[in-house]
Phi, psi and omega in degrees: 000123177273135185245137175261139186262046174288346190271352186307312187301339180247013181302314183293315179295332181291329178278335181269342182227148178276358180230141179226135178244132178238120179080015179201159184253341180241129177284138180282331185217142174285348182265018182250143172277317185216138176226153182237157182290184189257016179292166177280061181222156178236180175267134182256122180289157176297140177270133177236153181290334172183164182301332183289342176284350178273107184271139180053040181301145178245155178301135184104351182288138180238137179211167171244119187264115184281349178290326178233007176057052185228142167279133184227150175236139176271115187221130183053041179061033177213152177279130178247129182283122176258352180274325179069301180294145185253014183260015184297156177218154177203135177265108183266008188300324180291328186267334187307314185281357185280148175271142181276137170261099186290345180267358183295130180197140168240127181243134173249119187107202179277112181304137174233190180274001179302124183284151177153172177271309175241109186244118176272104192278342183296142178262001180229020181221161183225168176268137176256112182299158169304136180255127183222127172287125178049065184299331179297339180254327192259343174265108191293316185227072182292145180268146176304135182089009181279147172219146180211170170258120176281111187288337176280309180283340182062049182220153172289135180234128177236145184242130185260008183105344175233308183227158171273144172238138184247135182235141179153187180272000000 
């Protein structure tokens, strides 16, 4: 699994506080571990070469699998495809030559042995995804593995490198 070190700026605040705000100054909910601003941007999931490269995955793990270009969630001890569409693409040329730091981890809340890059450790808080109205129209250059909450459709939206897939009721 190749890891991006975009999380460094809030490492210290993550260990000092059980709540983190990125791109905003006021938290929306006392029940959140992490919240994102309202710009037309999403969170990009870690890219892995395939699901077998993810060691000790726990339920709730989210990844972008570059072998089949799909966003996947680990649920009931199995990988579930959230992309559905099979036409995804991703240029891995920048990450391919990099060495992986297998110990890289940011924990928000009280750190445990749970594996992951960004682990929200609270048992009574959740992540509030970046909120974007019509991400398929308003995010100009989405990255493969991006996910947001579509405020118009009121659905989870994931991008596989080619198309957006929407999830919800």
